[in-house]
N, C-alpha and C positions, 0 to 999 in steps of 0.2 A: 380505476383499474383497467388494466389492458383486457378488453373483452374476451380475447381468445383464451386467457388463463383463469377466468372466473370459474369458480366452482360452486354452482347453485345447489348442488346436493348437500351443502354443509348445512343447510338449515338457518344459517345465520348470516350477520354481514361478513364479508370477506375481511382478513386482517393484512394490513399493508404496513411495513416497516419503511420508512422513508428516511434517509441519512442525507445530511447536507454538509457539503465542504466547507472550508475556509473562506473561499471565494464567495460561497452563496450567502454567507452570513457576515461578510466584511463590511458592510456599513448599515446605517439605520435604514436605507432604502432596501437593500437587500435582504435584511430581516425582516421588514414588513413585507416583502414579497414572500418570504419563506411562510410568513404566518397565514397569508392569504392562499398560497398553494395547499397547505396542510389543511385549512378551513373547507376549501372546495371538495378536497378527496374525503374529507370526514363525513361529508354529507352521504356517501355512499359506502364507506368502508370503516372498519375499525383501524385507527391510525397510531402508530407508535413511531415517534420521531427520535432520531439520534443526530447530534450534532456536534462539529468540530469547533475549535475556537475561532474567533475572529481573523480573517486573514492576515498572517504576518506576526500574530502574537505568539505562537510556539516559539518560532525562531528568535523573537525578541527575548522571551523568558530564557532560553537556553544561553543565549549570550550573555544576558546580564549574569547568570550563576556563572558562568567561565569568566567573566570579568571580575567578577567578585572574589573567587578563588585566587586571582593574581594580586589582589589586595587594592582593586580600584573600587571604592565605595561611591564614586560620583557617578558612574554610568549607572549602576542599579536604581539609583535615586531618580535620574531622568526617566528610566523605563518605568519606574513607579508612576510618575506624573502622566506618562503617555498613555499608561493602561487606564488610569483614572479617567483621563480625558475622553478616550475612545467609547468606554463603556458608559460613562456619564451622558456622552453626546446621544447615544441609542435611548437611554432612559429619558431625557429632556423630550426628545422628539416623539417618542412612541407610548410611554407609559402615562396611564392615568396618575392623578397625583396620590391616589391611596396606593397603587401599586409602587410608585416610587418610594413611598414612605415604608413600604414592606421590604423591597429589594435592595434598595442603595445601601443600607446598613450591611447586609449579606456580601454586596460586592465590595465594602470596604475592608470587612473582615478578611477576605481573599487577598486584598492588595497589602494588607497589614502582615499577613502571614508570609506574603512574597518577600516583603522587606526584611521581617526576621530571619528568614532563611538566608538571604542574602548577606545580611549582617554577620551570621555564623559562619558561611563561607569565607567570607573576608578574614574573619577572625583566625580560623585554622587553616587557611589558605588552600582548601581541599573540597571538592563536590564529590561526596559518594553517589554511585548509582542509585541507592535506595532514595536519597535525598532529592535527587534530579528528577525521579519519576513523579514525586510529589509537587515539585515546584513546574515541571514542564506541561503538566496536565492542569493547570489551575486555569488555564484560557477556556478549556471546555467547561469547567464548573461555572464560569462567570457566564459564558455564552448560552447555556442551558437555562441559566436562572432568567437570563434576561428574555429568552426566546419564549419560554413558558409565561413569564409575565406579559409579553407583547399580546400572545393568545388571549390570556386574560382580559387584556384591556380591549379586545375586539369582541369580548362576549363570551368567549370559549372557556369550558373547564379544562385546566391544564395544570401540571405541576412538574417541577423539576426533579430528575431522579439522578443520583450519583451511581454510576456503573459499579462503584465499589461495593454496592450493596446487591449486585447482581452477577457481575463476571468473576469468578473465581479462578485465579492462576496460579503457576509455580511461582517461585521466588526468583526468577531470571531477570532481574530488574533491567529496564532497559528494552527487554524483548521477551516478554513473558509469553508462556503458552497456557492457553485456557485448560482448565479441568472441567472437561464437558458435562459429565453427569452432575457435580455440584453446580455449575453454571446455569444448567437445565431447571434443577430445583430451586436454586435461589432467584431465579428471574420470573418463574412462574408465581412463587411465592410473593416475591417483592412486588410484582404489578397487578396482582390480583385484586386488590380494593381498587385501584384507579380503573382497571378495565370494567369492574362490575359496575361502576357509578358513571361509566362512560366518558372518562376524562381522558385527555391526550397526554400521555407521559412523555417528556423531553428529555432524553437521557445523554449523558455526558460519553462522548466518542472516546476513544484511544486509550481509557484506563480501566483497571479493574482493581482487584485486590488479592493478596495471598490468603491462604488458609487463617492466617493469624492477624488478618485485617489490614496489613500494610499496604499502601499504594503501590501499584505496578502499573506499567504501560506497555502496549502490544506492539510496539516499534513506530517509527515515524510513517506516518500515514495511515495509523491503525483505526482509523474511525470507520473506515469501510468494513475493517474485520470485525469492529463491535456491532455493527449493524447486521451482519450475517449471522452473527453468534446469537444476538437477540432473535433473529427471524427464525433460526433453526430450533431454539429453545422455546419459542411460542408456536411452532409449526405454522409460521406465516404463510399466506397464499403467494404472496410475492415480496421481494425487498427492491427498492429503487434506490440507486445511488444518484444524488442530484449532484452535478459538477458544474464545470463551465466549458464543456465540451458537448456538441451534439450526439456523441455516442462512439463507440470503438470504430477507428478508421483502418482502412487498407494499408496506410503508411503514415508517417508523421507529416502532417500537412507543411510544416516548415522544410521539410526536404523535397516532398514531392505535392506540389500545388494541387495536381488533378487527384489526390487521394480522396476516397468518399468513404460514406458511412456504411458500415456492415450492418444490415437489419437483424442479423442472428448469427451466433456464433456459440460453440459449444462449451461447457464447462473446461474441458481440456485445453481447447484453443485459448480461452481466456487465462488459463493457469500459465500457459507457455509465453503468451504475449508479455503479461505482467513480469514474469521471472526475467524475460530479456528486454526490460527496460520501457514497455508501455506503461505511461504514467496513469492511466486511466483508473487503474485498481491497485490496491496493495496485494502482493503476491499471495497472501494466505486468504483473501476474501472469499474465495470460492468454496474453500474446503468443508465449513460447516453446513453448506446448503446442498452440496453434491449428492450425500445420500438420501436426503428427503426429497430430492428433485424440485426443490422450490427455486423458480425463475428468478433471476436477478437483471434488471434493467438499468441501463446507463443512459441517464438522462440531463438535460441541460435546464438549469434553472434560470439560465438567462434568455431561455427559447423553449418554454415549456410545451409549445404546440409541436414541437419535433417528436416523432416517435420514439426516437433513440434506438438503442441495442439492446435486444433480448439475448440473455446467457442462459442456457439450458442444458438438458441432458445432451442432446443432438440437434445440430441444426437442420431446419426442416428444407428439403430439396437441395442440400449439400451437393455441390459439384465436385468433380475431383479435380484434384490439383492444389496449387498454392492459393491461400485466402487473403493472407496479409503479410506484410514485411514489418520488421522492427529490427532495432539495432541498439549496440552498446558503444558509444563514441570513445570513452575512455577505458581502455583495456590494455592487458600487457599479456605476451605470451611467455610460459616459463617452460624450460626444457630442462629436464632431469635425465641424465644417463648415467647408468650403474655400471657401464664398462664390463669387463669380464668378472667382476668379484661378485655381483648380485645377479640374482635370477630375475626375471621379468617380474613374476608373482611377488618377490620380495621387495624389488623397487616399488611397485605400485603399492604395497602394503604400508610401506614407510612413508610414501608420500601423501595417501588419503588419510594414513593416520596422523600425520603432522597437521594436514589442513582440518581434518574433523577437530581435533583438540581445540582449535581456534574458530571453529565453526565458519571457515571461510569457503565460500561457494565457487564452485569453478563454472565457467560460462560456456566451454566446449573442451573436450579431450580427445586426443588422437595417441597413437601408439606406434612403435615399430618394435616388435619383438626380437627381430633379427639383430637389430643395432643395440637392442635394450635401452630404448629411449622411450620415456613419457612426455608428452607436450600437452599443457593445458592453458586456457586463459582465465584471469581474474580481472576483478574492477581494479582500477586504479587506486581507490581507497583502500583496498586490501593487499596491496603489493608488498607493502613495507613489512606487514605482519607475516604474509606468507613467506617471504625470502626469509626473514629471520627464523622462522620456525623450521624451514626446510633446512638450513645451514646448520641449526643445532641437532637435527635428526641425523644429518649425514657428517656430522662433524669430524668423526675419526676418518671417514673417507676422503672427505676434502682435504685433510692434511696430507693425503697422497694423491696426487693429481692423477695417477693412471686409474684410480679407483672409483672416482664419481666426479660430476661437474654439474654445475646449475648455471644456466644461462637465462638472461632475460632480454626478450625481445620488446623493446618499448613502443608506445605510441601507435597501437592497433586498435581496429575497430572491429566488432563483431556483428556481421549481419545475419539475420535469421528469417528464412521462408518459412511460414506455418500454414498448415491446413489439415483438418482432420481426416480428410478423405485422399490424402496423398500416397497412403499405403496401396501397393499395388498397381500405381499409375506409372508406366514405364516413361523414361525420358525426361522426368522433372529436373533432376540435377545435370543432366547434359545441356537443356535448354538455358537453364541457369549460368553454366560455365561459359556456354556460347555468347549469352547476353553480356556478360562481364568481359570476354575476351574481345569482343567487337569494340568495347571502350577502352582496352589496354589496360584492363584492370587486373593485376595479378592476384592469384589466391594462395595466402600464406600457407593456411591450413583449412580443412573440411572435417565436419563430423556431422553424423546423422544417426538418430537412435533408432533401435530396433522397431519402435511402433511407427517410425516414419512420419510421426507427428510434425517433425521440423527438420530442416536443413541449415547447417550453421558454417559461415563461411569467415575467415579471419582475413581481413585486407588492411592497408595501411590506413590510419586514420584519417589522413588526408584525403582518401579516395572514397570514404564512406558514403558520402552524399551520392555521388555518380553511380556507386553500386547499388544502393537503396534503388533509386531511380531507374536503373537498368532492369533490375530484376521486376520492378512494379510494371514497367512497359512491356516486357517480354510476356509476362502471363496477363495482361490487359486488366488489371485490376481496377 
């Protein structure tokens, strides 16, 4: 445990939830390393583990399902062999003979279920969201069973636990939302016996179950979210997200080689960074722990000696100004003008009603009330749905050119400067403008929220790297 957040007043060992991502459990060597890390920290703390599928497995499962729905029966048969090979390799190298005898039949059962589902998809030429949730989260089930068995082979008391028995969600398959009161009750009840005997639960990330017991998933990358849900339900002292980077950085090091690790950021800064594309965290990860002020640490399982980044209620000794830069490389600007026939409130209501119906997020929004124009950015993946929904919403107006228009500016990037203490610090936007201007980078649009937690700039996609570097250098991050 991190010494500064230990709570000696609890009168018992502190509770630590440790989540390991796909790269951390991507091979026999990595899974053995996870087991050793867990054992090391279990000496001083009560440890609850959450695991992702082995690296690449979830993508493999999803592609197999989609190919099967096209009628391709050969592809999923090849995936079946690869799944069996990868998980059997771990078992052969790391499990005792008795553990192999116990675990291998369970893994084989999962692989048979995968094949049965894909055969069904090939027959009906369709994959329903409900069926996809069951299939896409099988990697977590196999990973958890293996990781618990590895711990037992090393002498620890451990048991795999399916999060379907802990995390209760709505039935929005593919991106379910947890029902927190029921999740708290189920998690405490479901883990009580294991915790009482001092065993280490190894819980499947990414998935849960609806009230009727049907498998759901929390969205891609949702294992982080699983960990903080479990941590909040158990009133954990800390949640550690083990990944393959040393922590949250001031910028993407692929764009800015000089980027450095941030030792501490606030919950709000973490949420803003994840929303705008920082890949360290799932966007919803922080929400369950905010109310209870449970610290979250981002740590590197490949470099466990590195302290990592602490995420908490407020960063200690936070300096005014920009703290980090993030960016979205593939975006589009959509401009909707209502001309003289729609008032601006009517225009805004129609636009956001259309986007809301499809749950399409906007990356930034600007307006011109005088010209009756609303401009906003969306992810590349959302453009087709957004445009279709807007065209449907303004169908009558678009039949008459003078009444409304929808225009798309493609291939833009959104660059975002983020900092909890930007509010009330004069000149920040001016400095950013100046830095971009000196490099000849044109700002297409700009937006700043009322909380002043972030300033967003839209630039040409080809100029994104230079824009990020310019702002990073300007604020000496």
